[in-house]
C-alpha positions as CSV (number, residue, x, y, z in Angstrom):
1,M,-19.5,19.6,56.9
2,F,-16.6,17.3,55.9
3,D,-18.3,14.4,57.8
4,D,-21.5,15.0,55.9
5,F,-19.6,14.9,52.6
6,S,-17.8,11.7,53.7
7,S,-21.0,10.0,54.7
8,W,-22.7,11.1,51.4
9,W,-19.7,9.8,49.4
10,D,-19.7,6.5,51.3
11,G,-23.4,6.1,50.6
12,L,-22.7,6.2,46.9
13,G,-20.5,3.1,47.3
14,A,-23.6,1.0,46.8
15,S,-23.7,2.4,43.2
16,P,-20.1,2.4,41.8
17,Q,-21.3,3.8,38.4
18,L,-22.9,6.8,40.1
19,Q,-19.9,7.4,42.3
20,A,-17.6,7.4,39.1
21,L,-20.0,9.8,37.4
22,Y,-19.9,12.3,40.3
23,A,-16.1,11.9,40.6
24,T,-15.7,12.6,36.9
25,L,-18.0,15.7,37.1
26,L,-15.9,16.9,40.1
27,L,-12.7,16.4,38.2
28,I,-14.0,18.3,35.2
29,F,-15.1,21.1,37.5
30,V,-11.7,21.3,39.2
31,A,-10.0,21.4,35.8
32,W,-12.3,24.2,34.6
33,L,-11.8,26.1,37.9
34,S,-8.0,25.8,37.6
35,N,-8.1,27.1,34.1
36,W,-10.3,30.0,35.2
37,V,-8.1,30.9,38.1
38,V,-4.9,30.8,36.0
39,K,-6.4,32.9,33.2
40,R,-8.1,35.4,35.5
41,I,-5.3,35.9,38.0
42,L,-2.0,34.9,36.5
43,V,-2.7,35.9,32.9
44,R,-4.1,39.3,33.9
45,G,-1.2,40.0,36.2
46,L,1.4,39.1,33.5
47,Y,-0.5,41.3,31.0
48,R,-0.3,44.2,33.3
49,I,3.4,43.8,33.6
50,A,3.8,43.5,29.9
51,R,1.7,46.6,29.3
52,R,3.7,48.5,31.9
53,Y,7.1,47.7,30.4
54,G,6.3,47.6,26.7
55,D,3.6,47.3,24.1
56,A,2.3,43.9,25.5
57,P,3.6,41.7,22.8
58,L,2.8,38.7,25.0
59,Q,-0.9,39.6,24.8
60,D,-0.8,40.2,21.1
61,F,0.7,36.7,20.3
62,G,-1.3,34.8,23.1
63,I,1.7,32.9,24.5
64,I,0.4,33.2,28.1
65,K,-3.1,32.1,27.2
66,R,-1.7,29.0,25.4
67,L,0.5,28.1,28.4
68,S,-2.5,28.5,30.8
69,N,-4.3,25.7,28.9
70,I,-1.7,23.2,30.2
71,V,-3.0,23.5,33.8
72,P,-6.4,21.8,33.2
73,A,-4.8,19.1,31.1
74,L,-2.4,18.3,34.0
75,V,-5.3,18.3,36.4
76,I,-7.2,15.8,34.3
77,S,-4.1,13.7,33.6
78,L,-3.3,13.4,37.3
79,G,-6.8,13.2,38.6
80,I,-8.2,10.6,36.2
81,G,-6.5,7.8,38.1
82,T,-8.2,8.7,41.4
83,I,-11.7,8.1,40.0
84,P,-12.8,4.7,41.3
85,D,-14.1,1.8,39.1
86,L,-12.9,3.3,35.8
87,P,-11.6,0.9,33.2
88,E,-7.8,0.9,33.0
89,T,-8.0,1.3,29.2
90,L,-10.1,4.5,29.6
91,V,-7.7,5.9,32.1
92,T,-4.7,5.2,29.8
93,I,-6.5,6.9,26.8
94,V,-7.4,10.0,28.8
95,R,-3.8,10.3,30.1
96,N,-2.4,9.8,26.6
97,V,-4.7,12.4,25.0
98,S,-3.9,14.8,27.8
99,S,-0.1,14.3,27.3
100,G,-0.6,14.9,23.5
101,F,-2.6,18.0,24.2
102,I,0.1,19.3,26.5
103,V,2.8,18.7,23.9
104,L,0.7,20.4,21.2
105,T,0.1,23.4,23.6
106,L,3.8,23.7,24.3
107,A,4.6,23.6,20.6
108,L,2.1,26.4,19.9
109,A,3.5,28.4,22.8
110,L,7.0,28.0,21.4
111,S,5.8,29.2,18.0
112,A,4.2,32.3,19.7
113,F,7.4,32.9,21.6
114,L,9.4,32.9,18.3
115,D,6.9,35.4,16.8
116,I,7.6,37.6,19.8
117,V,11.4,37.2,19.2
118,N,10.9,38.3,15.6
119,H,8.6,41.2,16.7
120,L,11.2,42.5,19.1
121,Y,14.1,42.0,16.6
122,Q,12.3,44.0,14.0
123,R,12.7,47.1,16.2
124,R,16.4,47.0,15.7
125,P,17.7,49.5,13.1
126,D,19.6,46.8,11.2
127,A,16.6,44.3,11.2
128,G,15.9,45.0,7.5
129,A,19.4,44.2,6.5
130,H,19.6,40.9,8.4
131,P,16.1,39.4,8.8
132,I,15.8,36.3,11.0
133,K,12.2,35.4,10.1
134,G,13.4,32.6,7.8
135,Y,15.6,31.0,10.6
136,L,12.8,31.2,13.1
137,Q,10.5,29.4,10.7
138,V,13.0,26.6,10.4
139,V,13.0,26.3,14.2
140,K,9.2,26.2,14.1
141,I,9.2,23.4,11.5
142,L,11.6,21.4,13.7
143,A,9.6,22.1,16.8
144,F,6.3,20.9,15.2
145,A,8.1,17.9,13.7
146,I,9.3,16.8,17.1
147,A,5.9,17.6,18.7
148,T,4.2,15.4,16.1
149,L,6.5,12.5,17.0
150,L,5.8,13.0,20.7
151,I,2.0,13.3,20.2
152,I,1.9,10.1,18.1
153,A,4.1,8.3,20.7
154,A,1.8,9.5,23.5
155,L,-1.4,8.5,21.7
156,I,-0.1,5.0,20.9
157,D,1.5,4.7,24.4
158,R,5.0,3.9,23.0
159,S,8.4,5.4,23.5
160,P,9.4,8.2,21.0
161,L,12.7,6.3,20.4
162,I,10.8,3.6,18.6
163,L,9.4,6.1,16.2
164,L,12.8,7.8,15.8
165,S,14.4,4.5,14.9
166,G,12.1,4.1,12.0
167,L,12.9,7.5,10.6
168,G,16.2,6.4,9.3
169,A,14.5,4.4,6.6
170,M,12.3,7.3,5.8
171,A,15.2,9.8,5.4
172,A,15.1,9.7,1.6
173,V,11.3,10.3,1.7
174,L,11.7,13.2,4.1
175,M,14.4,14.7,2.0
176,L,12.0,14.6,-1.0
177,I,9.1,16.0,1.0
178,F,11.2,18.9,2.5
179,Q,13.4,19.6,-0.5
180,D,11.8,23.0,-1.1
181,T,12.3,23.9,2.6
182,L,16.0,22.8,2.5
183,L,16.6,24.8,-0.7
184,S,14.8,27.8,0.7
185,L,16.9,27.6,3.9
186,V,20.2,27.5,1.9
187,A,18.9,30.5,-0.2
188,S,18.0,32.4,2.9
189,V,21.5,31.9,4.4
190,Q,23.1,33.0,1.1
191,I,20.8,36.1,0.8
192,S,21.6,37.1,4.4
193,S,25.3,36.4,4.4
194,N,25.9,38.1,1.1
195,D,23.4,41.0,1.9
196,L,21.6,40.5,-1.5
197,V,18.2,41.7,-0.4
198,R,16.8,43.6,2.5
199,V,13.4,44.6,3.6
200,G,12.7,48.0,1.9
201,D,14.8,47.3,-1.2
202,W,13.5,48.1,-4.6
203,I,14.0,45.0,-6.8
204,E,13.1,44.0,-10.3
205,V,12.5,40.4,-11.3
206,P,11.2,40.5,-14.9
207,E,10.6,36.8,-15.2
208,L,8.1,36.9,-12.3
209,N,6.7,40.4,-13.1
210,A,7.9,41.8,-9.8
211,D,8.9,45.4,-9.7
212,G,8.6,47.2,-6.3
213,D,9.6,47.2,-2.7
214,V,10.5,44.2,-0.6
215,I,8.1,44.2,2.4
216,D,8.8,40.8,3.9
217,I,11.5,38.1,3.7
218,A,10.4,34.7,5.0
219,L,11.8,31.2,4.6
220,H,10.0,30.1,1.5
221,T,8.9,33.4,-0.1
222,V,10.0,37.0,-0.5
223,K,7.0,39.4,-0.6
224,V,7.2,42.3,-3.1
225,Q,4.7,45.1,-3.3
226,N,4.7,46.3,-6.9
227,W,4.3,50.0,-7.9
228,D,0.7,49.2,-8.9
229,K,0.1,48.1,-5.2
230,T,-0.2,44.4,-6.2
231,I,1.7,41.8,-4.2
232,T,4.1,39.3,-5.8
233,M,5.3,36.3,-3.9
234,I,8.8,35.3,-5.1
235,P,10.2,31.9,-4.0
236,T,13.3,32.6,-2.0
237,K,15.4,30.1,-4.0
238,R,14.6,32.0,-7.2
239,L,16.6,35.0,-6.0
240,I,19.6,32.7,-6.0
241,S,19.0,30.8,-9.2
242,D,17.7,33.7,-11.3
243,S,19.0,37.2,-12.0
244,F,17.3,40.2,-10.5
245,K,18.1,43.9,-10.2
246,N,18.4,45.6,-6.8
247,W,18.1,49.4,-6.8
248,R,19.7,49.8,-3.3
249,G,22.9,51.0,-4.9
250,M,21.1,54.0,-6.4
251,A,19.7,54.9,-3.0
252,D,23.1,54.5,-1.3
253,A,24.7,56.7,-4.0
254,G,22.2,59.5,-3.3
255,G,21.3,60.1,-6.9
256,R,18.9,58.7,-9.5
257,R,20.0,58.6,-13.2
258,I,18.5,60.7,-15.9
259,K,19.2,59.2,-19.4
260,R,17.0,60.6,-22.0
261,S,17.6,61.9,-25.6
262,L,16.3,64.8,-27.6
263,Y,15.9,63.7,-31.2
264,L,17.0,66.7,-33.4
265,D,16.2,67.3,-37.0
266,Q,19.6,66.9,-38.6
267,Q,18.7,69.4,-41.3
268,S,18.7,72.1,-38.7
269,V,22.4,71.6,-37.7
270,H,24.6,74.3,-39.2
271,F,27.6,76.6,-38.6
272,L,27.0,79.8,-36.7
273,D,27.7,83.1,-38.4
274,A,29.0,86.2,-36.5
275,E,25.5,87.6,-35.9
276,E,24.3,84.3,-34.4
277,V,27.4,84.0,-32.2
278,Q,26.8,87.5,-30.9
279,R,23.2,86.7,-30.1
280,L,24.2,83.6,-28.1
281,H,26.5,85.8,-26.0
282,R,23.3,86.9,-24.3
283,F,23.1,83.6,-22.5
284,S,25.1,83.9,-19.2
285,L,25.6,80.2,-19.2
286,L,27.3,80.3,-22.6
287,D,29.4,83.5,-22.3
288,D,32.5,82.0,-20.9
289,Y,32.3,79.0,-23.2
290,L,31.9,81.2,-26.3
291,K,34.9,83.4,-25.3
292,G,37.2,80.4,-24.7
293,K,36.0,78.6,-27.8
294,Q,36.4,81.6,-30.1
295,Q,39.9,82.2,-28.9
296,E,40.8,78.6,-29.4
297,I,39.3,78.6,-32.9
298,E,41.1,81.9,-33.9
299,E,44.4,80.5,-32.7
300,W,43.9,77.4,-34.8
301,N,42.8,79.2,-37.9
302,T,45.8,81.6,-37.8
303,R,48.1,78.7,-38.2
304,L,46.4,77.7,-41.5
305,A,48.1,80.5,-43.4
306,E,46.8,80.7,-47.0
307,S,44.5,77.7,-46.7
308,G,42.8,79.4,-43.8
309,K,41.3,81.9,-46.2
310,E,38.8,79.3,-47.4
311,P,35.9,78.8,-44.9
312,V,35.8,75.0,-45.6
313,N,39.3,74.7,-44.1
314,T,38.6,76.6,-40.9
315,R,37.1,75.6,-37.6
316,R,33.8,77.3,-36.8
317,L,31.2,77.1,-34.1
318,T,28.1,75.0,-34.6
319,N,24.7,75.5,-33.2
320,I,24.6,71.9,-31.9
321,G,28.0,72.2,-30.2
322,C,26.9,75.4,-28.4
323,F,23.7,73.7,-27.4
324,R,25.6,70.8,-25.9
325,A,27.7,73.2,-23.9
326,Y,24.6,75.0,-22.8
327,I,23.0,71.8,-21.6
328,V,26.1,70.9,-19.5
329,N,26.3,74.4,-17.9
330,Y,22.5,74.4,-17.3
331,L,22.7,71.0,-15.5
332,R,25.7,72.2,-13.4
333,S,23.6,75.2,-12.3
334,H,20.4,73.2,-11.7
335,P,19.7,72.7,-7.9
336,G,18.1,69.3,-8.5
337,V,21.2,67.8,-10.3
338,N,23.9,66.0,-8.4
339,K,27.2,67.6,-9.4
340,S,29.4,64.9,-7.8
341,L,28.2,62.2,-10.2
342,T,28.5,61.8,-13.9
343,L,27.1,64.7,-15.9
344,M,27.3,65.2,-19.7
345,A,25.4,65.8,-22.9
346,R,26.5,63.6,-25.8
347,Q,25.6,62.8,-29.4
348,K,24.7,59.3,-30.4
349,S,24.6,57.6,-33.8
350,P,22.1,59.3,-36.2
351,T,18.9,57.4,-36.8
352,A,16.0,57.6,-39.2
353,D,14.2,59.3,-36.4
354,G,16.7,62.1,-36.0
355,L,20.0,62.8,-34.3
356,P,19.8,61.7,-30.6
357,L,21.3,64.2,-28.2
358,E,21.4,62.4,-24.9
359,V,21.3,64.1,-21.5
360,Y,23.1,62.0,-18.9
361,C,23.1,63.1,-15.2
362,F,21.9,62.2,-11.7
363,T,19.4,64.0,-9.6
364,T,19.9,64.9,-5.9
365,T,16.9,62.8,-4.9
366,T,16.0,59.1,-5.3
367,S,12.3,59.5,-4.6
368,W,10.1,58.8,-7.6
369,V,7.9,61.8,-7.6
370,P,10.6,64.5,-7.0
371,Y,12.8,62.7,-9.5
372,E,10.2,62.9,-12.2
373,G,9.6,66.5,-11.4
374,V,13.3,67.4,-11.8
375,Q,13.6,65.4,-15.1
376,S,10.5,67.0,-16.5
377,D,11.7,70.5,-15.6
378,I,15.0,69.9,-17.3
379,F,13.5,68.7,-20.6
380,D,10.7,71.3,-20.5
381,H,13.4,74.0,-20.5
382,L,15.6,72.3,-23.1
383,M,12.8,71.8,-25.6
384,A,11.6,75.4,-25.2
385,I,15.1,76.9,-25.6
386,L,16.0,74.8,-28.8
387,P,14.8,77.4,-31.3
388,E,17.2,80.0,-29.9
389,F,20.0,77.8,-31.3
390,G,18.4,77.4,-34.7
391,L,17.6,73.7,-33.9
392,R,14.4,71.7,-34.3
393,L,13.1,68.6,-32.8
394,F,12.5,65.7,-35.1
395,Q,8.9,64.6,-35.4
396,H,7.1,62.3,-37.9
397,P,4.4,64.1,-40.0
398,S,1.0,63.8,-38.3
399,G,-2.4,63.9,-39.8
400,A,-2.7,67.6,-39.3
401,D,0.7,68.2,-41.1
402,L,-0.5,66.1,-44.1
403,R,-3.8,67.9,-44.2
404,E,-2.1,71.4,-44.3
405,L,0.3,70.1,-47.0
406,R,-2.7,69.0,-49.1
407,L,-4.6,72.2,-48.6
408,G,-1.4,74.2,-49.5
409,V,-0.9,72.2,-52.7
410,S,-4.6,72.5,-53.7
411,G,-4.5,76.3,-53.0
412,S,-1.5,76.8,-55.1
413,Q,-3.0,74.9,-58.0
414,G,-6.2,76.9,-57.7
């Protein structure tokens, strides 16, 4: 059989063009066959190993498939010189293109390998605190820059050192082109070393309308998913040059702050008489406070001698003071309030909209929905219990109030 093939091949010697055509087709077939063998046998075997020992990240990122494409390129590069009667220029072009293709394939395989490294690193529990995606992107940029030089050198059939020698004069231009990349790299290093932002942090950047969770930190951008489910892309360097708020401290502290005021009608503030004090003793949260406060006031008033006979000179309980004490005791007994953090009820400066009585405390949860539930429960109770202290919330007259007032005036005139 081999003798028959040899005699057939020698018979083609009379037609060099036909012999070159058959040789070229044979080379293409061998290249295709080598690619098929590698992908069918080697790739499948490696995929099985990857699936057996993990979640097959090699299959997901296609690194083996990219590497398998090198084999047919090598076959063509090595075999093109064996084809008889081909122009030397054509052989050189095919070899140069094959070399450039091999370099490009290796660069793509390295990029896929770096993706695998980042994929495996993200499984670590501290991956969110120290992301490496930005650094891997820098390596990718360098790899593709070197690959570009090698591909150009292979296509023009010149040494890469000649191209590198010309890069010195282009340094200023390259610095201008890659200035954003360099600034982003410096910002990424500062963010990582100073632990400014992690994946999962809630940050606010008002200048960029970003308010939500960080879902990705890359070299050039930080991706934030806002609470309305929109995505904001923040340039990494802006987190160094501009101010932003990171709510991680709240999560680490284990409590979310409640800071809201009840605006009281100042005309409802008054001293309590004996009957009102006795009625407030019904509140178990106020009983100890009232007993201690009454004893303190009686001791104070007994030292006033004759001047103590006038009510204006004595100390007396007020409804707003008792209400403040009730708020503090109520918060201390509430299961949703963190007792280890700051807890108080305080008056602020009176305004035209009433007297602000601020509730300041922290919840035991930092989750948004449970936090809002605890806050609403507290103020639901406080607004409903206000009349027991003879206090009223301040509210501007509405249309219904003015209508009732007008009807009352017209009825009295009639």
